[in-house]
N, C-alpha and C positions, 0 to 999 in steps of 0.2 A: 503493499498501499506505501502510495505516494503523498506526501502531503503540499502542499505548496503556501506562502505567505505573502503575499503583497501589501505594501508600507507606501501613502501617498505622505509628502508633510500638510498638507494640509486639505480641506475638503473641495478646494474649487480645482486641484491636481485630478489628473484622469488618470487612473490606474491601469486602464485596459492592453497598454502594452505590453507589463509586467503578466498579468492574466493570461493575455496571449500564450507567451513565453511558457508561462509554466502548465497550458494544454497542448501545449508543444511539446513538451519535454516529459507528457505521460500522466501526469496530475488529473484526476478525473476532478470536476468542475465541483462536486461537492466538499472536496478535500480541498478547494482553495478558501483560505480563510483573509479576510479583509480587512486594513487598519488604517486610520486614519492617524497622524502624529497627536500627541495632545503637550499643553505646555506641562501641566504635572511630571512626576516623578513615580510614577505608579505602575506597575504591570498592565498591557493593554490586553485587552478582552481577547482578541482574535489570539495572540499569543499564548494567553493560558489556555484556551480552547484545543489551540495547535498542540498545546501539552498533553494534555489529557485526553486528544487523541493517538498520541505517540504511544503513552501508556495501555489505552484500550489494546491497541497494534501488537504491543507485545507478549500481552495475555497471551 
């Protein structure tokens, strides 16, 4: 199982090129997690979700 993570710095940026590259690399669309940068220093929801997907895949 491949898991993809796309991230942009601001809400007005477009992540389509990153998503296209992940799809070409063989990542299923359902396993692509998208995140937008935040000012606060806390884990992003998508990175936490990606980590939990990895944990499920290794069980």
